[in-house]
C-alpha positions as CSV (number, residue, x, y, z in Angstrom):
1,M,7.7,82.5,-15.1
2,E,5.4,85.4,-15.6
3,P,1.9,85.4,-15.4
4,M,0.1,84.9,-18.5
5,T,-2.0,87.7,-19.0
6,R,-5.9,88.4,-20.8
7,R,-3.8,90.1,-23.5
8,S,-1.8,87.1,-23.8
9,F,-4.7,84.7,-24.0
10,L,-5.9,86.8,-26.7
11,T,-2.9,87.2,-28.9
12,L,-2.7,82.9,-28.6
13,S,-5.8,82.7,-29.7
14,L,-6.1,84.7,-32.4
15,R,-3.2,83.2,-33.8
16,L,-5.3,79.7,-33.3
17,A,-8.8,80.7,-34.0
18,T,-6.9,81.9,-38.0
19,V,-4.8,78.6,-38.3
20,M,-8.1,76.1,-37.8
21,G,-9.8,78.8,-40.2
22,L,-12.3,80.1,-37.5
23,G,-11.6,83.4,-37.9
24,A,-11.0,86.6,-35.3
25,S,-14.3,86.4,-33.8
26,A,-13.8,82.9,-32.0
27,A,-10.5,84.2,-30.7
28,P,-12.3,85.5,-27.1
29,A,-14.0,81.6,-26.9
30,L,-10.3,80.0,-27.5
31,A,-8.7,81.7,-25.2
32,D,-11.5,81.0,-22.3
33,A,-10.5,77.6,-22.9
34,L,-7.0,78.3,-22.5
35,E,-7.9,79.3,-19.5
36,R,-9.6,76.6,-18.8
37,I,-6.6,74.3,-19.5
38,V,-4.3,77.4,-17.5
39,R,-6.7,77.2,-13.9
40,G,-6.8,73.2,-14.0
41,R,-10.6,72.9,-14.8
42,A,-10.0,71.0,-17.9
43,P,-7.2,68.2,-16.8
44,T,-5.7,66.3,-19.9
45,L,-3.9,62.5,-19.0
46,W,-1.5,61.4,-21.4
47,L,-1.3,57.7,-21.8
48,Q,1.7,55.7,-24.3
49,G,1.4,52.5,-26.2
50,Q,3.5,51.3,-28.6
51,C,5.4,54.3,-29.9
52,C,9.0,56.3,-29.5
53,S,7.5,59.3,-28.0
54,G,8.5,61.5,-30.8
55,C,5.0,62.8,-30.9
56,S,5.8,64.0,-27.5
57,V,9.0,65.6,-28.4
58,S,7.2,67.4,-31.3
59,L,4.7,68.8,-28.6
60,L,8.1,70.3,-27.0
61,D,8.8,72.4,-29.9
62,S,5.4,74.1,-29.4
63,E,5.3,77.6,-30.7
64,P,4.5,80.4,-29.4
65,V,4.3,79.0,-26.2
66,G,7.3,77.5,-25.1
67,A,7.7,73.7,-23.7
68,D,8.2,75.1,-20.1
69,A,5.2,77.3,-20.1
70,L,2.7,74.5,-22.4
71,L,3.7,71.6,-19.8
72,T,3.7,73.6,-16.6
73,R,1.4,76.3,-16.9
74,D,-0.9,75.7,-20.2
75,I,-2.0,72.4,-19.9
76,A,-3.4,70.9,-16.6
77,L,-1.5,67.6,-17.3
78,A,-2.7,64.7,-14.8
79,F,0.1,62.1,-16.0
80,H,2.8,61.8,-18.8
81,Q,5.1,58.8,-18.2
82,T,7.8,60.1,-20.4
83,L,7.9,63.6,-18.9
84,S,6.7,62.5,-15.6
85,G,9.2,63.2,-12.5
86,A,7.2,60.1,-10.8
87,T,8.2,56.4,-11.5
88,G,7.0,53.3,-9.7
89,H,3.8,52.7,-7.5
90,Q,3.8,56.5,-7.3
91,A,2.7,57.3,-10.9
92,V,0.7,53.8,-11.3
93,E,-1.2,55.7,-8.1
94,T,-1.3,59.0,-10.1
95,V,-3.1,57.8,-13.1
96,D,-5.2,55.4,-10.7
97,R,-6.3,58.8,-9.5
98,A,-6.7,60.8,-12.3
99,I,-9.0,57.8,-14.1
100,A,-11.5,57.4,-11.0
101,A,-11.9,61.6,-11.0
102,G,-12.7,61.4,-14.4
103,G,-13.9,64.3,-16.7
104,F,-10.6,64.3,-18.3
105,L,-9.2,64.6,-22.2
106,L,-7.7,61.7,-22.4
107,V,-4.5,62.0,-24.9
108,V,-2.8,58.5,-26.4
109,E,0.0,58.2,-28.1
110,G,0.9,55.1,-29.5
111,S,-0.9,52.0,-31.1
112,V,-2.2,48.6,-28.8
113,P,-0.4,45.5,-28.9
114,M,-4.0,43.1,-29.5
115,D,-2.1,39.8,-30.0
116,M,1.1,40.3,-27.6
117,P,-0.8,41.9,-24.5
118,Q,2.6,41.5,-22.4
119,A,4.7,43.4,-25.1
120,C,3.1,46.9,-23.7
121,F,2.5,47.3,-19.6
122,F,2.1,50.1,-17.0
123,G,2.9,49.3,-13.5
124,E,1.3,45.4,-13.4
125,E,-1.2,46.3,-15.9
126,A,-1.4,45.8,-19.9
127,F,-1.6,48.9,-21.9
128,G,-4.8,47.6,-23.3
129,S,-6.9,47.1,-20.6
130,Q,-5.3,50.5,-18.6
131,L,-7.1,52.3,-22.0
132,L,-10.3,50.7,-21.7
133,R,-10.4,52.1,-17.8
134,A,-9.2,55.9,-19.5
135,A,-11.6,55.3,-21.9
136,R,-14.4,55.3,-20.4
137,A,-13.5,57.7,-17.7
138,A,-13.2,60.7,-20.5
139,K,-14.5,63.1,-22.0
140,A,-13.0,62.4,-25.0
141,V,-10.2,60.6,-26.6
142,V,-7.6,62.3,-28.6
143,A,-5.2,59.9,-30.7
144,V,-1.8,61.3,-31.5
145,G,0.4,60.4,-34.7
146,T,0.2,57.6,-36.9
147,C,0.9,55.1,-34.4
148,A,-2.0,55.7,-32.3
149,T,-4.2,56.8,-35.7
150,S,-3.7,53.6,-37.9
151,G,-1.3,51.8,-36.4
152,G,2.1,52.7,-37.5
153,I,5.1,51.5,-37.1
154,P,4.4,48.8,-34.7
155,A,1.8,47.6,-36.6
156,A,3.9,47.4,-39.9
157,E,3.6,44.0,-42.4
158,G,4.5,41.5,-40.2
159,N,5.1,42.4,-36.9
160,P,4.2,40.0,-34.1
161,T,2.3,41.6,-31.9
162,G,-0.9,42.5,-33.8
163,A,-0.9,46.0,-33.3
164,I,-4.1,48.0,-34.0
165,S,-5.0,51.6,-33.6
166,V,-6.4,53.3,-30.9
167,P,-10.3,54.1,-32.8
168,E,-10.2,50.4,-33.8
169,F,-9.3,49.3,-30.4
170,L,-12.2,51.6,-29.2
171,R,-14.1,50.3,-31.8
172,R,-13.9,46.6,-31.1
173,S,-14.2,47.0,-27.2
174,G,-17.4,48.9,-27.6
175,L,-16.7,52.1,-26.6
176,S,-18.2,54.9,-28.1
177,V,-16.8,57.7,-26.5
178,P,-15.6,60.6,-28.8
179,C,-12.4,60.1,-30.7
180,I,-10.0,62.4,-32.6
181,S,-7.3,60.9,-34.9
182,I,-4.1,63.6,-35.0
183,P,-2.2,61.4,-37.4
184,G,1.7,62.4,-38.0
185,C,5.1,60.5,-37.3
186,P,5.3,62.8,-35.5
187,A,2.2,64.8,-34.9
188,H,2.8,68.6,-35.6
189,P,2.5,70.6,-32.0
190,D,0.0,73.0,-33.7
191,W,-2.2,70.0,-34.6
192,I,-2.1,68.6,-31.0
193,V,-2.7,72.0,-29.0
194,G,-5.0,73.8,-31.7
195,T,-7.4,70.3,-31.4
196,L,-7.1,70.1,-27.8
197,T,-8.4,74.3,-27.5
198,H,-10.8,73.5,-30.1
199,V,-12.8,70.9,-27.8
200,L,-12.5,73.0,-24.9
201,G,-14.1,76.2,-26.5
202,F,-16.2,74.6,-29.4
203,G,-16.5,70.5,-28.7
204,L,-16.0,68.7,-31.4
205,P,-14.0,69.9,-34.4
206,P,-15.2,69.5,-37.6
207,L,-14.0,65.6,-38.9
208,D,-13.3,64.0,-41.6
209,D,-14.7,60.2,-42.4
210,R,-11.2,59.1,-40.5
211,G,-11.9,61.2,-37.2
212,R,-9.4,64.0,-38.3
213,P,-9.7,67.6,-38.0
214,K,-10.5,68.9,-41.1
215,A,-8.5,72.4,-40.2
216,F,-5.3,70.3,-40.4
217,F,-5.9,67.2,-42.6
218,D,-8.9,68.4,-45.7
219,K,-6.1,69.0,-48.4
220,L,-3.8,66.8,-50.0
221,V,0.2,67.7,-49.4
222,H,0.6,67.6,-52.8
223,D,-2.1,70.3,-53.8
224,Q,-0.4,72.6,-51.5
225,C,3.5,71.9,-52.5
226,P,6.1,74.5,-53.5
227,R,6.9,72.9,-56.8
228,F,3.2,72.0,-57.8
229,A,4.3,74.3,-60.6
230,D,7.1,71.5,-62.0
231,Y,4.3,68.7,-61.7
232,E,2.2,70.7,-63.8
233,R,4.9,71.0,-66.3
234,E,6.2,67.6,-66.0
235,V,9.5,68.6,-64.4
236,F,11.0,66.0,-62.3
237,A,14.0,65.5,-60.3
238,E,16.0,62.6,-60.7
239,K,18.1,63.0,-57.5
240,F,17.8,64.9,-54.2
241,S,19.8,67.9,-55.2
242,D,17.4,68.6,-58.1
243,D,14.9,70.9,-59.0
244,G,11.6,69.6,-60.1
245,C,8.9,67.6,-58.3
246,L,10.0,64.7,-56.4
247,F,7.8,62.7,-57.6
248,R,9.3,60.7,-59.2
249,L,11.8,60.2,-55.7
250,G,8.9,58.6,-53.6
251,C,6.9,61.4,-52.9
252,A,3.7,61.0,-51.1
253,G,2.3,64.2,-51.1
254,P,-0.6,63.0,-53.6
255,I,-2.1,60.4,-51.2
256,T,-1.5,62.4,-48.1
257,K,-3.9,65.1,-46.0
258,A,-1.5,67.4,-43.7
259,D,-1.1,71.5,-43.9
260,C,2.6,70.5,-44.1
261,N,3.8,73.0,-46.6
262,L,1.8,75.8,-45.2
263,R,2.1,75.7,-41.4
264,L,5.6,74.7,-41.7
265,W,7.9,72.9,-38.5
266,N,10.1,73.9,-36.6
267,G,8.8,77.2,-35.5
268,G,7.9,77.4,-38.8
269,T,11.1,77.2,-40.4
270,S,10.7,74.8,-43.1
271,S,8.9,71.5,-44.3
272,C,10.2,68.4,-46.0
273,I,9.6,69.1,-49.1
274,K,10.8,73.3,-48.6
275,A,13.7,71.2,-47.4
276,G,14.2,69.3,-50.6
277,A,13.3,65.6,-49.5
278,P,10.1,64.3,-50.6
279,C,7.3,63.7,-48.4
280,I,7.1,59.9,-46.8
281,G,3.6,60.4,-46.0
282,C,3.7,59.9,-42.3
283,A,0.3,61.5,-42.1
284,W,-1.0,58.8,-44.6
285,E,-3.4,55.7,-43.0
286,G,-1.2,53.6,-45.0
287,F,1.8,54.6,-43.8
288,A,4.7,51.7,-43.2
289,A,2.0,49.4,-43.4
290,K,3.3,47.6,-46.0
291,R,7.0,46.0,-47.2
292,D,6.7,47.3,-50.8
293,F,6.0,50.9,-49.9
294,P,9.5,52.5,-49.3
295,F,10.0,55.5,-47.9
296,Y,12.4,56.8,-50.6
297,L,13.1,55.2,-54.4
298,K,16.2,55.0,-56.2
299,N,17.1,55.7,-60.0
300,G,13.8,57.5,-60.5
301,Q,11.3,54.5,-60.1
302,L,7.8,56.0,-59.9
303,Q,6.2,55.2,-56.4
304,P,4.6,51.8,-56.3
305,K,0.7,51.6,-54.8
306,P,0.6,49.8,-51.5
307,K,-1.7,47.0,-51.8
308,G,-5.3,47.7,-50.6
309,H,-4.8,51.2,-50.6
310,A,-6.2,54.1,-53.2
C-alpha cells in the first residue's frame, strides 16, 4: 500500500471541509485530524448492539479513500466485531484492553435491548453493560445508524426486547459524555468519516436539537429534491415508472432531514429519489417505529401521519 502524502491529506481534507461547509481554510486542520487517525493517536472503538451491520457495510463504500486504506491506514480501529479477525476470548480481551486504556472515540452501531439483556451479548457480558463501561472511558460517543440514534427497526412497535437508542440509554444511565447522532439506514460513509474527522480537528460539530451534525442533517430531503418543481406544480406520480413528485407513493422526504439528494450514494452515483424510488425516511427518528407507517403505498394513497410525530 502506498503511503499517504501530506498532499493527499490536504486533498482529502479540502473535500471534507467543502462537504461540511467549513470552507477551504479548514483543510489544514482537517488534514491534521486525519493524520492523528493515521498515526494511531486517536483510536476508535466500534461496538455493535441490535443491528444488521448495514452501517459498517456502508462505511466500506467510503470515497475517495477506499475500504482497505480507510480501515488499515486511515482509522486506528481498536476493534470492530464484524471486521475483526479475532474471535472468542481474544476478541473480548482486545475490547477490554481498549476500554481500560480509555481516550478513544466510541462508535456504536445498533440499539440497546433494555427489556431483554440476553438478546445481545458480547462474550459473557450483556451489550448494555459493555456499552456503559466503554462510554465512561470514551472521549465522545458517536451513535451511527437509525438503530443507534432512535431505536430503528429493533425498536419497532411490538418488539419484545424493549430496544432503545444509544442517546436514550446514556441519558437513563446518567452519563454526560458528549454524544453525536448520525442517523440513516444505513448512514452515508461521508457522514461517518466527516463527523469523526471534525471531532478530532475541531471538537464537536454544530449539532441540532437531536444531536445530529447540522452539516448533514440541517435541511429536509424534500427541499433538496430533484422533483421539487413537480411538487410545486402538483404533478404527482401514480406509479413508480411515472414522472412527477413521489409524495403520493409514500415519499417521506417532507419529514426527513438529510442531504442524500445533494451528496448521493455509491461513490456519488445516485440517491433513492434520483433512482425513481420514494424516500422511505430512513434518517427520520420515526423510521419503522409504527405499524401503520409503510415504506411504500399503493393506489396513490397519501402517506399517513404516524401517531405522536409531526
